[in-house]
C-alpha positions in Angstrom: -112.1 -162.6 -50.4 -112.7 -160.0 -53.2 -108.8 -159.3 -53.1 -107.9 -162.7 -53.4 -110.1 -163.5 -56.2 -108.6 -160.4 -58.1 -105.2 -161.6 -57.3 -103.0 -162.8 -60.3 -99.9 -164.0 -58.3 -99.0 -166.1 -55.4 -101.1 -165.0 -51.9 -99.7 -166.2 -48.4 -101.6 -165.6 -45.5 -98.8 -165.0 -42.8 -98.8 -164.3 -39.0 -95.7 -162.8 -37.4 -95.2 -163.9 -33.7 -94.2 -161.4 -30.8 -90.6 -160.0 -30.6 -88.8 -157.9 -28.2 -85.3 -156.8 -28.6 -83.7 -155.8 -25.3 -80.1 -154.3 -25.3 -78.4 -155.3 -22.2 -75.0 -154.0 -20.6 -73.9 -157.3 -19.4 -73.8 -161.0 -20.7 -75.2 -162.0 -17.3 -78.0 -159.6 -17.5 -78.9 -161.4 -21.1 -78.4 -164.6 -19.7 -80.9 -164.1 -16.8 -83.7 -162.6 -19.4 -82.9 -165.4 -21.5 -83.7 -167.8 -18.8 -86.9 -166.0 -17.9 -87.9 -165.8 -21.4 -87.6 -169.7 -22.1 -89.3 -170.5 -18.9 -92.2 -168.2 -19.8 -92.5 -170.3 -23.0 -90.9 -168.0 -25.6 -88.7 -170.9 -26.9 -87.3 -169.0 -29.9 -85.4 -166.6 -27.8 -81.8 -165.9 -27.9 -78.8 -163.8 -27.3 -76.5 -162.0 -29.8 -73.2 -160.5 -29.4 -72.2 -157.9 -32.0 -68.9 -157.0 -33.0 -68.7 -154.1 -30.7 -69.8 -156.0 -27.9 -73.3 -155.1 -28.0 -75.2 -157.4 -26.4 -78.9 -158.2 -27.5 -81.5 -160.2 -26.1 -84.4 -161.3 -28.3 -87.7 -162.6 -26.6 -89.4 -164.6 -29.4 -92.7 -166.5 -29.6 -93.1 -169.6 -31.5 -96.6 -168.5 -32.6 -96.0 -168.3 -36.1 -98.2 -169.2 -39.3 -97.5 -169.0 -42.9 -100.1 -170.5 -45.3 -100.3 -170.4 -49.3 -103.6 -169.4 -50.4 -103.3 -168.9 -54.1 -100.8 -169.6 -56.8 -100.6 -167.8 -60.1 -104.0 -166.2 -59.5 -106.0 -169.6 -58.6 -107.4 -169.8 -55.1 -106.3 -173.0 -53.6 -108.3 -173.1 -50.5 -112.2 -172.4 -49.6 -113.5 -169.5 -48.0 -114.1 -171.7 -45.0 -110.6 -172.3 -44.7 -109.6 -168.7 -44.8 -112.0 -168.1 -41.9 -110.5 -170.9 -39.9 -106.9 -169.4 -40.6 -108.3 -166.0 -39.4 -109.6 -167.6 -36.2 -106.4 -169.5 -35.6 -104.3 -166.3 -36.3 -106.5 -164.4 -33.9 -105.9 -166.8 -31.1 -102.2 -166.7 -31.4 -102.2 -162.8 -31.1 -104.3 -163.5 -27.9 -101.5 -165.7 -26.7 -99.0 -163.1 -27.8 -100.4 -160.6 -25.8 
């Protein structure tokens, strides 16, 4: 809270979800891993194929959170709300694990 009170610009509370990049030898391997990831709840997962044929499977969670807290140095939310956000982010971290 002390740091927020001293902030002069915009402050955003941000939680980034789990991401795992896997380099696959064959497209079939990536497709199988993609199916497993989707079935396990990692709905933002996907496959990319680079120009050189490099196949990457990204397992991504949907547990993101991004909330503005201050604007031009003015705190826009209460301390109670920030505590709530920390609780929600900690729950999301548990789900990531």
